[in-house]
N, C-alpha and C positions, 0 to 999 in steps of 0.2 A: 205515702211511705211513712212508716213508723220508724222512729229512731229510739233505740234502746237507752233509756235514761232511768236514774234511780235516785229515791229520796236522799240517799246519803251525800249526793252531790247538789241537792236542792236547797236554796235558802229562801227562794220566793221569786217573784216576778212583777213586772208592771202591768196594769190592766188599764185600758182607756175608758175613763168614766164619763167623759163628755167630748163630743166633737163639734166644733163650729167652723164657719166659713167667713172669713174677713178679707174683703177685697179680692175675692177669687181664691184666696189661699186657705187650705184646710189647717186648722189648729186643733190640737188634741190635749186635753188634760189627762194626765196619767196618774196613778196611784199605785204605790208599792204594796203588794199582798205577800205577807210573810208566810213562810211555810208553817202550817198551823201544828204539826206534829213532828217531833224529832224522829230520826230514823232508828229503828229498833233492830239491833245486831243479832238479836235471838230469835228473829222471825225464820221460820222453816217451812211450814206448810199452811196453804190456805183454801177455804172452799169458797167458790164464787157461784151464787144461786141466780140462774135466770128463771124465765117464765115458761118454758116449754111444758107440755103435759107430761112428758116423761118422768118428771120429778114426783108426781102424783103417787108414786109407789114407795115412796120414802118420806117420814115425817122430818122434812128438811129443817123446819122451825125449831127442832129439838137441838140442832147445832149450836145455838146460844148458850146451852148449858154443857157443852163438850168440855171435859177437863183433861183430855190427851193422855189418859192412862198414868202409869208409874211416873211421878215427878212432873206430870205435865209435858212430857218430851215430845208428845205428837199433837199437842193442842192446836186446833184449826183456828186461824183468824178468818173471820166471816166478812164477805163483801156480797153486795146484791144491787138488784135494780128491780124495776117494775113494782109489782104489788108486795115484794117481799118485806117492806117496811110495816106492813100492816100485821104481820104474824110474828115477827121476831126484832130483837135487838142486833144490830149489826155492828161490827168494828168500823166499817165504811159503807156507805150507800151512795150510789149515783143515779142522777136523773136530770134531764132538761125539760121534763113536761110541767107545763105550768099549772095544771089542775093539781098535780102531785106536789108540787112545791108548796102550792097554797095549802093543801090538805096537811102537810108536815108541820107547816108553822100553826095551824089551828090545833093539831094535836100535841103540839111542843115536841115532836119526836126529836127536832134538831138540837133541843137542849141536853139530850143524853146520847146523841150519835153524831158522828162526823158525817155531814151530808155534802156531797160534792156536787158542783154543777159549773156552768160556764160563767166567764167574767160578767157577761151583761146580766145574768140573773143574780149574781153576787151584788152587782150595783142597784138592780131593781127591788132586792129584797136585803138590805143592809144588816149585818150583824145576825144573820141566820145560816149562812151556807158558806162553804169552802170552794176554792177555786180548784178546777181539775188542772193539775200541774201540766203546763205547756199547751193546754187546751187542744189536744188532738180531736180532728172532727171524726168522731165514731158514734155507732149507736150505743144507747146507754148500757145495754148488756156487755158489749165488748169494751166500753169504758170502764166499767166495773172490773173486768178482767185485767185490763191495762193497769188499774190502779194496785191490784194484788201483784203484779210483776214489778211496778215502779217501786213499791215498798220493800222489794227484795226477796220475796218469798221463793224459796228454791224449789217448791213442788206445789203445783196448783191443781185442784180438782175443780171441774166444771160440771154443775148439776143443773138440769133443765136447759141445756143448750141443744136443742133439736134442730137438726139440719135436714135438708132435702138430700137423700144419698145420690140423686140423679142429677143434681144441680149445684155446682160450686161457685156460681156467679151471683147469688143473692147477697145483699149488702152484708149480713151479718156474717155469713160464711167467708166472703172475701176478706173482710176486715180481720177476722179471727185467723185466717191463714197468715195475713201480713204481721199481725200481732205475734203469733207464735214463732214464726220464722225470725223475726226481729229479736225477740228473747229466747235465743236458741240455748242459753244456758239454763233454761227453766224446764223442768219436767212437767208437762201438761198431761193431764188424765181427764178424758171425757167420760163421764159417768151415765150409763143409760142401759136399761133392760130392753130397750126396743131399738130396731135398726134404723136409727135416725141419725147417723154419724155421717159427715161428709168424707168421702175416700180422699178428697184433697187434704183433709187435716190428718187423717190416720196415715197417711203416705209419709209425713214428715218424721224425721228421725227421733224428735224429742216429746212425740205424741203417743199416748198409749189409750186403749179404750178399755173400760171395765164395767162390771155390772154392779148394782148397788150392794149385792152381797159382798163383793170383792172390796168395794169401798169401806164398808162397815168393817170388815176384818182388817183392812190395811190401815185404818185410822183410828181403830179402837173405838168405834162409835156406840 
């Protein structure tokens, strides 16, 4: 179950950095991890980029240069997972994959971007990554979408989130349904030119499907 929480109420949390057993009793050493970025009250819209093939019809990496039209009122904050870090600078990136974390360190990608992961990975690679708030057990792609909602964005566009229309029980689909249901105050838009959207998602009242052409028009991309 996902609990709707927001960065406006988040100051940080304790993470376990060492566990030992003494005389049959478990002892844990904990460290306080502060919130790495203040809440931004001006946030409005976000694009979250997944790894589905449907994103291939759109040059999604160009979103790093999106200025949001007149006065930047429609500027998109960007979130991603998977291979998105190889093509663009994101406002927030999420991964638990060890090979990707090592690659990010070697590329020094974490020096210019907020990279989120689990507490254990933050301990394993100190001074490189940020703790995913409250550490919900989610696939990386869904955790990236969770971050967008947690940050307070009121409208979120999901790109490359391909689902099996005949199966609502896959891990990502089930987690997305729980996430969207929890953050019922957020408008969720699933962007795809292909019929790869779960009916379990589109049946939710705060979910809308749109084509990339509609996305481009809506967000002035």
